[in-house]
All heavy atoms as a GROMACS GRO file, in nm:
protein
  652
    1LEU      N    1   8.946   8.577   7.871
    1LEU     CA    2   9.056   8.656   7.918
    1LEU      C    3   9.000   8.767   8.001
    1LEU      O    4   8.907   8.840   7.962
    1LEU     CB    5   9.140   8.714   7.796
    1LEU     CG    6   9.261   8.792   7.835
    1LEU    CD1    7   9.373   8.710   7.907
    1LEU    CD2    8   9.321   8.854   7.708
    2PHE      N    9   9.056   8.785   8.122
    2PHE     CA   10   9.013   8.891   8.214
    2PHE      C   11   9.128   8.972   8.257
    2PHE      O   12   9.246   8.928   8.258
    2PHE     CB   13   8.952   8.825   8.342
    2PHE     CG   14   8.823   8.750   8.306
    2PHE    CD1   15   8.828   8.615   8.294
    2PHE    CD2   16   8.708   8.814   8.295
    2PHE    CE1   17   8.719   8.541   8.260
    2PHE    CE2   18   8.593   8.740   8.272
    2PHE     CZ   19   8.600   8.600   8.254
    3ALA      N   20   9.105   9.102   8.279
    3ALA     CA   21   9.214   9.194   8.328
    3ALA      C   22   9.153   9.286   8.430
    3ALA      O   23   9.030   9.309   8.438
    3ALA     CB   24   9.267   9.270   8.218
    4LEU      N   25   9.232   9.328   8.522
    4LEU     CA   26   9.198   9.429   8.624
    4LEU      C   27   9.296   9.542   8.613
    4LEU      O   28   9.415   9.518   8.619
    4LEU     CB   29   9.206   9.361   8.770
    4LEU     CG   30   9.178   9.452   8.889
    4LEU    CD1   31   9.032   9.499   8.882
    4LEU    CD2   32   9.208   9.382   9.014
    5THR      N   33   9.243   9.669   8.610
    5THR     CA   34   9.329   9.780   8.616
    5THR      C   35   9.281   9.873   8.727
    5THR      O   36   9.180   9.865   8.779
    5THR     CB   37   9.316   9.854   8.482
    5THR    OG1   38   9.184   9.904   8.466
    5THR    CG2   39   9.360   9.769   8.359
    6ALA      N   40   9.381   9.951   8.766
    6ALA     CA   41   9.356  10.049   8.880
    6ALA      C   42   9.419  10.182   8.841
    6ALA      O   43   9.527  10.177   8.778
    6ALA     CB   44   9.402   9.998   9.009
    7PRO      N   45   9.367  10.288   8.886
    7PRO     CA   46   9.432  10.413   8.856
    7PRO      C   47   9.572  10.426   8.926
    7PRO      O   48   9.589  10.367   9.034
    7PRO     CB   49   9.335  10.523   8.908
    7PRO     CG   50   9.236  10.452   8.988
    7PRO     CD   51   9.246  10.304   8.956
    8LEU      N   52   9.655  10.504   8.871
    8LEU     CA   53   9.785  10.527   8.930
    8LEU      C   54   9.772  10.593   9.070
    8LEU      O   55   9.692  10.690   9.074
    8LEU     CB   56   9.869  10.610   8.840
    8LEU     CG   57  10.013  10.639   8.886
    8LEU    CD1   58  10.100  10.515   8.885
    8LEU    CD2   59  10.079  10.748   8.786
    9ILE      N   60   9.833  10.549   9.168
    9ILE     CA   61   9.822  10.613   9.300
    9ILE      C   62   9.931  10.717   9.311
    9ILE      O   63  10.050  10.688   9.290
    9ILE     CB   64   9.835  10.509   9.407
    9ILE    CG1   65   9.724  10.410   9.406
    9ILE    CG2   66   9.836  10.578   9.554
    9ILE    CD1   67   9.736  10.293   9.503
   10THR      N   68   9.894  10.844   9.340
   10THR     CA   69   9.984  10.948   9.351
   10THR      C   70   9.970  11.015   9.490
   10THR      O   71   9.872  10.999   9.559
   10THR     CB   72   9.957  11.059   9.240
   10THR    OG1   73   9.816  11.104   9.254
   10THR    CG2   74   9.975  11.006   9.100
   11THR      N   75  10.074  11.084   9.522
   11THR     CA   76  10.076  11.158   9.648
   11THR      C   77  10.007  11.295   9.631
   11THR      O   78   9.980  11.334   9.512
   11THR     CB   79  10.214  11.178   9.702
   11THR    OG1   80  10.288  11.255   9.611
   11THR    CG2   81  10.278  11.042   9.727
   12SER      N   82   9.985  11.369   9.736
   12SER     CA   83   9.917  11.496   9.726
   12SER      C   84   9.997  11.597   9.645
   12SER      O   85   9.944  11.694   9.584
   12SER     CB   86   9.894  11.552   9.869
   12SER     OG   87  10.010  11.574   9.936
   13ASP      N   88  10.130  11.579   9.633
   13ASP     CA   89  10.212  11.666   9.552
   13ASP      C   90  10.221  11.619   9.402
   13ASP      O   91  10.294  11.683   9.324
   13ASP     CB   92  10.350  11.692   9.611
   13ASP     CG   93  10.433  11.563   9.627
   13ASP    OD1   94  10.386  11.455   9.583
   13ASP    OD2   95  10.539  11.577   9.680
   14GLY      N   96  10.143  11.515   9.369
   14GLY     CA   97  10.144  11.472   9.228
   14GLY      C   98  10.243  11.362   9.195
   14GLY      O   99  10.236  11.320   9.074
   15LYS      N  100  10.331  11.331   9.281
   15LYS     CA  101  10.428  11.224   9.250
   15LYS      C  102  10.364  11.091   9.262
   15LYS      O  103  10.280  11.065   9.349
   15LYS     CB  104  10.547  11.234   9.348
   15LYS     CG  105  10.621  11.362   9.330
   15LYS     CD  106  10.739  11.363   9.424
   15LYS     CE  107  10.819  11.494   9.405
   15LYS     NZ  108  10.921  11.509   9.513
   16LYS      N  109  10.400  10.999   9.175
   16LYS     CA  110  10.348  10.862   9.183
   16LYS      C  111  10.408  10.781   9.285
   16LYS      O  112  10.526  10.808   9.324
   16LYS     CB  113  10.355  10.795   9.045
   16LYS     CG  114  10.486  10.747   9.007
   16LYS     CD  115  10.476  10.672   8.874
   16LYS     CE  116  10.614  10.602   8.842
   16LYS     NZ  117  10.604  10.506   8.733
   17MET      N  118  10.337  10.689   9.336
   17MET     CA  119  10.387  10.594   9.436
   17MET      C  120  10.432  10.467   9.358
   17MET      O  121  10.363  10.432   9.268
   17MET     CB  122  10.286  10.557   9.536
   17MET     CG  123  10.250  10.666   9.639
   17MET     SD  124  10.127  10.609   9.755
   17MET     CE  125  10.214  10.480   9.845
   18GLY      N  126  10.543  10.410   9.397
   18GLY     CA  127  10.581  10.289   9.324
   18GLY      C  128  10.731  10.272   9.323
   18GLY      O  129  10.806  10.366   9.360
   19LYS      N  130  10.775  10.148   9.286
   19LYS     CA  131  10.914  10.119   9.288
   19LYS      C  132  11.000  10.200   9.193
   19LYS      O  133  11.113  10.222   9.224
   19LYS     CB  134  10.934   9.972   9.281
   19LYS     CG  135  10.889   9.913   9.144
   19LYS     CD  136  10.902   9.766   9.141
   19LYS     CE  137  10.844   9.716   9.009
   19LYS     NZ  138  10.838   9.570   9.009
   20SER      N  139  10.939  10.247   9.086
   20SER     CA  140  11.025  10.331   8.996
   20SER      C  141  11.051  10.462   9.048
   20SER      O  142  11.137  10.534   8.995
   20SER     CB  143  10.946  10.337   8.855
   20SER     OG  144  10.828  10.409   8.869
   21GLU      N  145  10.975  10.510   9.149
   21GLU     CA  146  11.003  10.634   9.216
   21GLU      C  147  11.100  10.622   9.329
   21GLU      O  148  11.135  10.718   9.397
   21GLU     CB  149  10.869  10.698   9.256
   21GLU     CG  150  10.781  10.748   9.149
   21GLU     CD  151  10.850  10.854   9.068
   21GLU    OE1  152  10.899  10.954   9.131
   21GLU    OE2  153  10.859  10.846   8.952
   22GLY      N  154  11.143  10.504   9.360
   22GLY     CA  155  11.224  10.481   9.478
   22GLY      C  156  11.145  10.472   9.606
   22GLY      O  157  11.033  10.518   9.612
   23GLY      N  158  11.193  10.402   9.700
   23GLY     CA  159  11.121  10.388   9.828
   23GLY      C  160  11.004  10.295   9.817
   23GLY      O  161  10.903  10.324   9.884
   24ALA      N  162  11.019  10.197   9.735
   24ALA     CA  163  10.908  10.102   9.717
   24ALA      C  164  10.864  10.042   9.851
   24ALA      O  165  10.952  10.014   9.940
   24ALA     CB  166  10.942   9.988   9.616
   25ILE      N  167  10.741  10.018   9.868
   25ILE     CA  168  10.688   9.947   9.988
   25ILE      C  169  10.670   9.804   9.958
   25ILE      O  170  10.591   9.762   9.869
   25ILE     CB  171  10.554  10.009  10.036
   25ILE    CG1  172  10.578  10.155  10.063
   25ILE    CG2  173  10.492   9.940  10.143
   25ILE    CD1  174  10.682  10.177  10.171
   26TRP      N  175  10.742   9.721  10.026
   26TRP     CA  176  10.737   9.572  10.003
   26TRP      C  177  10.681   9.510  10.131
   26TRP      O  178  10.703   9.557  10.238
   26TRP     CB  179  10.880   9.514   9.985
   26TRP     CG  180  10.946   9.566   9.859
   26TRP    CD1  181  11.032   9.672   9.850
   26TRP    CD2  182  10.937   9.514   9.730
   26TRP    NE1  183  11.073   9.687   9.728
   26TRP    CE2  184  11.010   9.592   9.641
   26TRP    CE3  185  10.853   9.411   9.676
   26TRP    CZ2  186  11.022   9.567   9.504
   26TRP    CZ3  187  10.865   9.394   9.536
   26TRP    CH2  188  10.948   9.466   9.456
   27LEU      N  189  10.602   9.409  10.118
   27LEU     CA  190  10.552   9.330  10.229
   27LEU      C  191  10.643   9.214  10.263
   27LEU      O  192  10.620   9.147  10.359
   27LEU     CB  193  10.408   9.282  10.197
   27LEU     CG  194  10.307   9.382  10.171
   27LEU    CD1  195  10.176   9.320  10.138
   27LEU    CD2  196  10.291   9.477  10.294
   28ASN      N  197  10.749   9.196  10.186
   28ASN     CA  198  10.843   9.093  10.213
   28ASN      C  199  10.961   9.153  10.295
   28ASN      O  200  11.022   9.250  10.256
   28ASN     CB  201  10.901   9.043  10.072
   28ASN     CG  202  10.999   8.933  10.090
   28ASN    OD1  203  11.073   8.920  10.191
   28ASN    ND2  204  11.002   8.850   9.990
   29LYS      N  205  10.984   9.101  10.413
   29LYS     CA  206  11.080   9.156  10.506
   29LYS      C  207  11.219   9.134  10.455
   29LYS      O  208  11.318   9.199  10.506
   29LYS     CB  209  11.069   9.106  10.649
   29LYS     CG  210  11.092   8.956  10.668
   29LYS     CD  211  11.069   8.921  10.808
   29LYS     CE  212  11.085   8.778  10.836
   29LYS     NZ  213  11.064   8.739  10.975
   30ASP      N  214  11.242   9.049  10.353
   30ASP     CA  215  11.377   9.034  10.294
   30ASP      C  216  11.399   9.164  10.196
   30ASP      O  217  11.520   9.189  10.170
   30ASP     CB  218  11.388   8.909  10.213
   30ASP     CG  219  11.379   8.789  10.300
   30ASP    OD1  220  11.420   8.794  10.417
   30ASP    OD2  221  11.331   8.688  10.250
   31LYS      N  222  11.299   9.228  10.156
   31LYS     CA  223  11.313   9.346  10.068
   31LYS      C  224  11.299   9.480  10.145
   31LYS      O  225  11.349   9.583  10.100
   31LYS     CB  226  11.216   9.338   9.953
   31LYS     CG  227  11.245   9.224   9.864
   31LYS     CD  228  11.155   9.227   9.742
   31LYS     CE  229  11.189   9.111   9.655
   31LYS     NZ  230  11.141   9.131   9.519
   32LEU      N  231  11.230   9.471  10.259
   32LEU     CA  232  11.212   9.597  10.336
   32LEU      C  233  11.192   9.559  10.483
   32LEU      O  234  11.109   9.481  10.516
   32LEU     CB  235  11.086   9.663  10.285
   32LEU     CG  236  11.053   9.808  10.351
   32LEU    CD1  237  11.158   9.910  10.299
   32LEU    CD2  238  10.911   9.850  10.312
   33SER      N  239  11.271   9.615  10.570
   33SER     CA  240  11.258   9.588  10.712
   33SER      C  241  11.123   9.637  10.771
   33SER      O  242  11.064   9.730  10.712
   33SER     CB  243  11.371   9.647  10.790
   33SER     OG  244  11.355   9.789  10.803
   34GLU      N  245  11.084   9.579  10.878
   34GLU     CA  246  10.962   9.625  10.952
   34GLU      C  247  10.976   9.771  10.986
   34GLU      O  248  10.880   9.848  10.977
   34GLU     CB  249  10.938   9.538  11.074
   34GLU     CG  250  10.897   9.402  11.044
   34GLU     CD  251  11.010   9.304  11.051
   34GLU    OE1  252  11.131   9.348  11.043
   34GLU    OE2  253  10.983   9.183  11.054
   35TYR      N  254  11.102   9.815  11.028
   35TYR     CA  255  11.119   9.950  11.065
   35TYR      C  256  11.097  10.041  10.942
   35TYR      O  257  11.028  10.152  10.962
   35TYR     CB  258  11.266   9.972  11.121
   35TYR     CG  259  11.293  10.112  11.152
   35TYR    CD1  260  11.251  10.176  11.270
   35TYR    CD2  261  11.366  10.186  11.064
   35TYR    CE1  262  11.274  10.310  11.296
   35TYR    CE2  263  11.391  10.326  11.093
   35TYR     CZ  264  11.347  10.382  11.205
   35TYR     OH  265  11.384  10.512  11.229
   36ASP      N  266  11.154  10.013  10.832
   36ASP     CA  267  11.137  10.098  10.713
   36ASP      C  268  10.994  10.101  10.666
   36ASP      O  269  10.946  10.206  10.622
   36ASP     CB  270  11.230  10.051  10.601
   36ASP     CG  271  11.372  10.073  10.628
   36ASP    OD1  272  11.404  10.170  10.704
   36ASP    OD2  273  11.465  10.001  10.579
   37TYR      N  274  10.924   9.989  10.686
   37TYR     CA  275  10.776   9.986  10.648
   37TYR      C  276  10.701  10.081  10.730
   37TYR      O  277  10.624  10.168  10.687
   37TYR     CB  278  10.727   9.843  10.659
   37TYR     CG  279  10.583   9.822  10.623
   37TYR    CD1  280  10.542   9.807  10.492
   37TYR    CD2  281  10.482   9.828  10.724
   37TYR    CE1  282  10.409   9.800  10.458
   37TYR    CE2  283  10.350   9.821  10.688
   37TYR     CZ  284  10.317   9.805  10.558
   37TYR     OH  285  10.174   9.786  10.529
   38TRP      N  286  10.727  10.067  10.865
   38TRP     CA  287  10.662  10.162  10.959
   38TRP      C  288  10.696  10.314  10.930
   38TRP      O  289  10.608  10.394  10.927
   38TRP     CB  290  10.706  10.120  11.106
   38TRP     CG  291  10.667  10.222  11.204
   38TRP    CD1  292  10.747  10.322  11.254
   38TRP    CD2  293  10.540  10.243  11.268
   38TRP    NE1  294  10.677  10.394  11.355
   38TRP    CE2  295  10.552  10.354  11.357
   38TRP    CE3  296  10.412  10.173  11.253
   38TRP    CZ2  297  10.446  10.391  11.437
   38TRP    CZ3  298  10.306  10.218  11.330
   38TRP    CH2  299  10.322  10.327  11.420
   39GLN      N  300  10.821  10.332  10.905
   39GLN     CA  301  10.868  10.469  10.876
   39GLN      C  302  10.805  10.529  10.752
   39GLN      O  303  10.776  10.650  10.748
   39GLN     CB  304  11.016  10.478  10.870
   39GLN     CG  305  11.091  10.475  11.002
   39GLN     CD  306  11.046  10.584  11.093
   39GLN    OE1  307  10.988  10.563  11.203
   39GLN    NE2  308  11.078  10.705  11.062
   40PHE      N  309  10.786  10.448  10.652
   40PHE     CA  310  10.726  10.500  10.528
   40PHE      C  311  10.592  10.556  10.557
   40PHE      O  312  10.551  10.667  10.513
   40PHE     CB  313  10.712  10.385  10.422
   40PHE     CG  314  10.629  10.435  10.304
   40PHE    CD1  315  10.695  10.504  10.197
   40PHE    CD2  316  10.492  10.411  10.290
   40PHE    CE1  317  10.620  10.548  10.095
   40PHE    CE2  318  10.420  10.460  10.184
   40PHE     CZ  319  10.485  10.527  10.085
   41TRP      N  320  10.505  10.478  10.628
   41TRP     CA  321  10.365  10.524  10.656
   41TRP      C  322  10.378  10.647  10.762
   41TRP      O  323  10.298  10.734  10.757
   41TRP     CB  324  10.282  10.413  10.704
   41TRP     CG  325  10.263  10.314  10.602
   41TRP    CD1  326  10.314  10.182  10.592
   41TRP    CD2  327  10.193  10.332  10.474
   41TRP    NE1  328  10.280  10.126  10.476
   41TRP    CE2  329  10.205  10.213  10.404
   41TRP    CE3  330  10.129  10.442  10.419
   41TRP    CZ2  331  10.151  10.192  10.274
   41TRP    CZ3  332  10.063  10.419  10.297
   41TRP    CH2  333  10.078  10.301  10.221
   42ARG      N  334  10.473  10.640  10.854
   42ARG     CA  335  10.482  10.739  10.956
   42ARG      C  336  10.522  10.875  10.896
   42ARG      O  337  10.476  10.981  10.943
   42ARG     CB  338  10.579  10.695  11.062
   42ARG     CG  339  10.594  10.784  11.184
   42ARG     CD  340  10.467  10.768  11.270
   42ARG     NE  341  10.477  10.838  11.390
   42ARG     CZ  342  10.440  10.971  11.390
   42ARG    NH1  343  10.410  11.034  11.284
   42ARG    NH2  344  10.448  11.037  11.511
   43ASN      N  345  10.597  10.867  10.792
   43ASN     CA  346  10.649  10.983  10.731
   43ASN      C  347  10.560  11.036  10.612
   43ASN      O  348  10.599  11.132  10.538
   43ASN     CB  349  10.791  10.970  10.674
   43ASN     CG  350  10.896  10.946  10.789
   43ASN    OD1  351  10.872  11.010  10.898
   43ASN    ND2  352  10.988  10.873  10.773
   44THR      N  353  10.447  10.973  10.589
   44THR     CA  354  10.358  11.010  10.484
   44THR      C  355  10.309  11.160  10.516
   44THR      O  356  10.288  11.202  10.626
   44THR     CB  357  10.235  10.924  10.487
   44THR    OG1  358  10.272  10.789  10.453
   44THR    CG2  359  10.130  10.967  10.388
   45SER      N  360  10.307  11.235  10.406
   45SER     CA  361  10.258  11.371  10.414
   45SER      C  362  10.123  11.383  10.481
   45SER      O  363  10.038  11.294  10.459
   45SER     CB  364  10.247  11.435  10.272
   45SER     OG  365  10.180  11.555  10.274
   46ASP      N  366  10.098  11.475  10.567
   46ASP     CA  367   9.974  11.494  10.633
   46ASP      C  368   9.854  11.500  10.537
   46ASP      O  369   9.742  11.457  10.565
   46ASP     CB  370   9.978  11.619  10.726
   46ASP     CG  371  10.071  11.607  10.839
   46ASP    OD1  372  10.128  11.508  10.862
   46ASP    OD2  373  10.088  11.704  10.909
   47ALA      N  374   9.882  11.564  10.424
   47ALA     CA  375   9.773  11.579  10.321
   47ALA      C  376   9.729  11.442  10.265
   47ALA      O  377   9.621  11.433  10.201
   47ALA     CB  378   9.827  11.675  10.209
   48ASP      N  379   9.814  11.337  10.276
   48ASP     CA  380   9.778  11.210  10.216
   48ASP      C  381   9.720  11.107  10.322
   48ASP      O  382   9.667  11.005  10.273
   48ASP     CB  383   9.905  11.141  10.158
   48ASP     CG  384   9.954  11.214  10.034
   48ASP    OD1  385   9.874  11.262   9.958
   48ASP    OD2  386  10.083  11.225  10.020
   49VAL      N  387   9.723  11.140  10.443
   49VAL     CA  388   9.685  11.047  10.545
   49VAL      C  389   9.546  10.991  10.530
   49VAL      O  390   9.522  10.870  10.528
   49VAL     CB  391   9.701  11.110  10.687
   49VAL    CG1  392   9.638  11.019  10.794
   49VAL    CG2  393   9.852  11.137  10.715
   50VAL      N  394   9.452  11.075  10.519
   50VAL     CA  395   9.306  11.026  10.509
   50VAL      C  396   9.284  10.945  10.387
   50VAL      O  397   9.226  10.840  10.397
   50VAL     CB  398   9.213  11.152  10.513
   50VAL    CG1  399   9.067  11.100  10.484
   50VAL    CG2  400   9.216  11.216  10.651
   51ARG      N  401   9.336  10.983  10.271
   51ARG     CA  402   9.320  10.918  10.145
   51ARG      C  403   9.382  10.778  10.156
   51ARG      O  404   9.328  10.673  10.115
   51ARG     CB  405   9.371  10.992  10.026
   51ARG     CG  406   9.334  10.931   9.894
   51ARG     CD  407   9.364  11.032   9.779
   51ARG     NE  408   9.494  11.070   9.770
   51ARG     CZ  409   9.590  11.006   9.697
   51ARG    NH1  410   9.557  10.910   9.618
   51ARG    NH2  411   9.713  11.051   9.694
   52PHE      N  412   9.504  10.774  10.217
   52PHE     CA  413   9.574  10.645  10.224
   52PHE      C  414   9.507  10.556  10.326
   52PHE      O  415   9.500  10.438  10.306
   52PHE     CB  416   9.721  10.670  10.262
   52PHE     CG  417   9.803  10.722  10.147
   52PHE    CD1  418   9.933  10.757  10.175
   52PHE    CD2  419   9.750  10.736  10.019
   52PHE    CE1  420  10.013  10.814  10.068
   52PHE    CE2  421   9.829  10.791   9.917
   52PHE     CZ  422   9.961  10.828   9.943
   53LEU      N  423   9.452  10.612  10.433
   53LEU     CA  424   9.375  10.527  10.525
   53LEU      C  425   9.249  10.464  10.452
   53LEU      O  426   9.223  10.346  10.473
   53LEU     CB  427   9.326  10.607  10.643
   53LEU     CG  428   9.426  10.649  10.750
   53LEU    CD1  429   9.368  10.750  10.848
   53LEU    CD2  430   9.483  10.528  10.815
   54LYS      N  431   9.189  10.538  10.365
   54LYS     CA  432   9.072  10.484  10.289
   54LYS      C  433   9.119  10.380  10.193
   54LYS      O  434   9.052  10.277  10.172
   54LYS     CB  435   8.998  10.597  10.219
   54LYS     CG  436   8.924  10.697  10.306
   54LYS     CD  437   8.866  10.810  10.226
   54LYS     CE  438   8.785  10.901  10.318
   54LYS     NZ  439   8.734  11.021  10.246
   55LEU      N  440   9.233  10.392  10.128
   55LEU     CA  441   9.280  10.306  10.029
   55LEU      C  442   9.352  10.175  10.084
   55LEU      O  443   9.321  10.070  10.035
   55LEU     CB  444   9.383  10.370   9.932
   55LEU     CG  445   9.334  10.470   9.837
   55LEU    CD1  446   9.452  10.540   9.772
   55LEU    CD2  447   9.247  10.408   9.731
   56PHE      N  448   9.419  10.189  10.194
   56PHE     CA  449   9.501  10.080  10.243
   56PHE      C  450   9.469  10.022  10.378
   56PHE      O  451   9.545   9.945  10.425
   56PHE     CB  452   9.648  10.130  10.239
   56PHE     CG  453   9.705  10.179  10.108
   56PHE    CD1  454   9.744  10.307  10.089
   56PHE    CD2  455   9.708  10.093  10.005
   56PHE    CE1  456   9.788  10.353   9.970
   56PHE    CE2  457   9.756  10.128   9.880
   56PHE     CZ  458   9.796  10.259   9.866
   57THR      N  459   9.358  10.059  10.434
   57THR     CA  460   9.320  10.000  10.558
   57THR      C  461   9.167   9.954  10.550
   57THR      O  462   9.103   9.989  10.448
   57THR     CB  463   9.328  10.096  10.681
   57THR    OG1  464   9.220  10.198  10.667
   57THR    CG2  465   9.463  10.163  10.686
   58GLU      N  466   9.134   9.882  10.648
   58GLU     CA  467   8.994   9.838  10.660
   58GLU      C  468   8.918   9.909  10.765
   58GLU      O  469   8.817   9.862  10.820
   58GLU     CB  470   8.986   9.684  10.677
   58GLU     CG  471   9.047   9.612  10.566
   58GLU     CD  472   9.047   9.459  10.580
   58GLU    OE1  473   9.004   9.414  10.690
   58GLU    OE2  474   9.076   9.381  10.494
   59LEU      N  475   8.972  10.030  10.808
   59LEU     CA  476   8.907  10.107  10.909
   59LEU      C  477   8.764  10.149  10.853
   59LEU      O  478   8.751  10.187  10.740
   59LEU     CB  479   8.979  10.231  10.942
   59LEU     CG  480   9.109  10.217  11.015
   59LEU    CD1  481   9.177  10.349  11.035
   59LEU    CD2  482   9.074  10.162  11.156
   60PRO      N  483   8.664  10.152  10.940
   60PRO     CA  484   8.537  10.207  10.902
   60PRO      C  485   8.548  10.349  10.857
   60PRO      O  486   8.624  10.430  10.915
   60PRO     CB  487   8.449  10.190  11.022
   60PRO     CG  488   8.524  10.095  11.119
   60PRO     CD  489   8.663  10.102  11.082
   61LEU      N  490   8.471  10.381  10.757
   61LEU     CA  491   8.477  10.529  10.706
   61LEU      C  492   8.437  10.627  10.822
   61LEU      O  493   8.488  10.740  10.820
   61LEU     CB  494   8.380  10.542  10.584
   61LEU     CG  495   8.424  10.472  10.461
   61LEU    CD1  496   8.320  10.494  10.352
   61LEU    CD2  497   8.566  10.520  10.427
   62GLU      N  498   8.356  10.585  10.917
   62GLU     CA  499   8.326  10.670  11.024
   62GLU      C  500   8.445  10.709  11.108
   62GLU      O  501   8.464  10.818  11.157
   62GLU     CB  502   8.209  10.612  11.116
   62GLU     CG  503   8.078  10.586  11.048
   62GLU     CD  504   8.080  10.459  10.967
   62GLU    OE1  505   8.152  10.366  10.988
   62GLU    OE2  506   8.000  10.454  10.872
   63ARG      N  507   8.529  10.604  11.135
   63ARG     CA  508   8.651  10.624  11.209
   63ARG      C  509   8.747  10.710  11.135
   63ARG      O  510   8.812  10.802  11.191
   63ARG     CB  511   8.713  10.492  11.242
   63ARG     CG  512   8.845  10.499  11.319
   63ARG     CD  513   8.823  10.556  11.464
   63ARG     NE  514   8.948  10.560  11.529
   63ARG     CZ  515   9.002  10.669  11.586
   63ARG    NH1  516   8.933  10.779  11.589
   63ARG    NH2  517   9.119  10.662  11.649
   64ILE      N  518   8.758  10.691  11.001
   64ILE     CA  519   8.850  10.773  10.921
   64ILE      C  520   8.795  10.917  10.924
   64ILE      O  521   8.875  11.010  10.924
   64ILE     CB  522   8.852  10.715  10.779
   64ILE    CG1  523   8.925  10.582  10.786
   64ILE    CG2  524   8.930  10.811  10.687
   64ILE    CD1  525   8.929  10.507  10.647
   65GLY      N  526   8.663  10.935  10.925
   65GLY     CA  527   8.604  11.071  10.924
   65GLY      C  528   8.646  11.142  11.053
   65GLY      O  529   8.670  11.261  11.054
   66GLU      N  530   8.650  11.064  11.172
   66GLU     CA  531   8.691  11.126  11.287
   66GLU      C  532   8.840  11.161  11.285
   66GLU      O  533   8.874  11.274  11.332
   66GLU     CB  534   8.676  11.021  11.407
   66GLU     CG  535   8.533  10.984  11.441
   66GLU     CD  536   8.526  10.861  11.531
   66GLU    OE1  537   8.623  10.818  11.582
   66GLU    OE2  538   8.408  10.819  11.551
   67LEU      N  539   8.914  11.084  11.227
   67LEU     CA  540   9.060  11.117  11.205
   67LEU      C  541   9.085  11.232  11.116
   67LEU      O  542   9.176  11.311  11.130
   67LEU     CB  543   9.139  10.992  11.162
   67LEU     CG  544   9.140  10.877  11.265
   67LEU    CD1  545   9.196  10.748  11.197
   67LEU    CD2  546   9.216  10.906  11.386
   68GLU      N  547   9.000  11.247  11.018
   68GLU     CA  548   9.001  11.358  10.919
   68GLU      C  549   8.989  11.489  10.989
   68GLU      O  550   9.042  11.588  10.935
   68GLU     CB  551   8.897  11.342  10.817
   68GLU     CG  552   8.907  11.425  10.694
   68GLU     CD  553   8.816  11.388  10.583
   68GLU    OE1  554   8.720  11.308  10.605
   68GLU    OE2  555   8.833  11.432  10.470
   69GLU      N  556   8.933  11.497  11.102
   69GLU     CA  557   8.910  11.620  11.174
   69GLU      C  558   9.036  11.667  11.248
   69GLU      O  559   9.041  11.782  11.292
   69GLU     CB  560   8.792  11.608  11.275
   69GLU     CG  561   8.657  11.572  11.220
   69GLU     CD  562   8.606  11.674  11.123
   69GLU    OE1  563   8.626  11.796  11.145
   69GLU    OE2  564   8.560  11.634  11.017
   70LEU      N  565   9.133  11.587  11.264
   70LEU     CA  566   9.259  11.608  11.330
   70LEU      C  567   9.343  11.707  11.241
   70LEU      O  568   9.338  11.698  11.120
   70LEU     CB  569   9.337  11.490  11.361
   70LEU     CG  570   9.266  11.384  11.450
   70LEU    CD1  571   9.351  11.263  11.465
   70LEU    CD2  572   9.229  11.444  11.585
   71SER      N  573   9.419  11.786  11.303
   71SER     CA  574   9.509  11.872  11.233
   71SER      C  575   9.635  11.902  11.312
   71SER      O  576   9.643  11.869  11.430
   71SER     CB  577   9.446  12.004  11.194
   71SER     OG  578   9.408  12.080  11.311
   72GLY      N  579   9.729  11.962  11.247
   72GLY     CA  580   9.855  11.991  11.314
   72GLY      C  581   9.927  11.864  11.372
   72GLY      O  582   9.922  11.763  11.306
   73ALA      N  583   9.978  11.877  11.490
   73ALA     CA  584  10.044  11.759  11.550
   73ALA      C  585   9.951  11.646  11.585
   73ALA      O  586   9.995  11.530  11.583
   73ALA     CB  587  10.112  11.804  11.683
   74ASP      N  588   9.823  11.676  11.596
   74ASP     CA  589   9.727  11.564  11.629
   74ASP      C  590   9.708  11.466  11.509
   74ASP      O  591   9.673  11.353  11.532
   74ASP     CB  592   9.584  11.626  11.652
   74ASP     CG  593   9.588  11.695  11.786
   74ASP    OD1  594   9.672  11.665  11.882
   74ASP    OD2  595   9.503  11.783  11.807
   75ILE      N  596   9.741  11.504  11.387
   75ILE     CA  597   9.728  11.414  11.275
   75ILE      C  598   9.822  11.294  11.286
   75ILE      O  599   9.800  11.195  11.224
   75ILE     CB  600   9.750  11.488  11.134
   75ILE    CG1  601   9.702  11.406  11.017
   75ILE    CG2  602   9.892  11.527  11.113
   75ILE    CD1  603   9.551  11.391  11.007
   76ASN      N  604   9.927  11.319  11.365
   76ASN     CA  605  10.020  11.200  11.390
   76ASN      C  606   9.950  11.083  11.452
   76ASN      O  607   9.994  10.974  11.439
   76ASN     CB  608  10.142  11.249  11.476
   76ASN     CG  609  10.232  11.341  11.394
   76ASN    OD1  610  10.257  11.318  11.278
   76ASN    ND2  611  10.289  11.445  11.457
   77ARG      N  612   9.844  11.105  11.528
   77ARG     CA  613   9.770  10.994  11.586
   77ARG      C  614   9.708  10.906  11.470
   77ARG      O  615   9.702  10.782  11.489
   77ARG     CB  616   9.659  11.045  11.674
   77ARG     CG  617   9.707  11.097  11.806
   77ARG     CD  618   9.600  11.122  11.904
   77ARG     NE  619   9.522  11.241  11.851
   77ARG     CZ  620   9.404  11.273  11.901
   77ARG    NH1  621   9.340  11.202  11.992
   77ARG    NH2  622   9.343  11.378  11.854
   78ALA      N  623   9.670  10.971  11.369
   78ALA     CA  624   9.610  10.896  11.250
   78ALA      C  625   9.720  10.808  11.180
   78ALA      O  626   9.695  10.705  11.134
   78ALA     CB  627   9.544  10.992  11.158
   79LYS      N  628   9.844  10.859  11.190
   79LYS     CA  629   9.958  10.787  11.119
   79LYS      C  630   9.996  10.666  11.196
   79LYS      O  631  10.063  10.580  11.139
   79LYS     CB  632  10.071  10.886  11.103
   79LYS     CG  633  10.050  10.998  11.004
   79LYS     CD  634  10.173  11.080  10.991
   79LYS     CE  635  10.158  11.192  10.893
   79LYS     NZ  636  10.276  11.270  10.876
   80ILE      N  637   9.963  10.653  11.318
   80ILE     CA  638  10.020  10.531  11.389
   80ILE      C  639   9.908  10.420  11.397
   80ILE      O  640   9.931  10.320  11.466
   80ILE     CB  641  10.060  10.573  11.531
   80ILE    CG1  642   9.949  10.632  11.620
   80ILE    CG2  643  10.183  10.662  11.523
   80ILE    CD1  644   9.984  10.653  11.759
   81ILE      N  645   9.800  10.442  11.330
   81ILE     CA  646   9.692  10.341  11.334
   81ILE      C  647   9.727  10.214  11.256
   81ILE      O  648   9.781  10.170  11.185
   81ILE     CB  649   9.561  10.398  11.284
   81ILE    CG1  650   9.510  10.490  11.396
   81ILE    CG2  651   9.460  10.289  11.255
   81ILE    CD1  652   9.379  10.556  11.370
   0.00000   0.00000   0.00000
């Protein structure tokens, strides 16, 4: 018998991510439109961008490090990757 566990993913304000919190992210377009999927990531808090890029993308850490240097309105460039 084998099992895999992972820590709970939370946002920078301490709220957990997941369907029980509402706004679940589905990869099935019957459950979530492409627009809503895009908007979820686009509306992510600036404080979560770098951590979520590390968790949910395959970008090289060097590239994420470059994006981590962005601030203010420039952080929006990291959100559209």
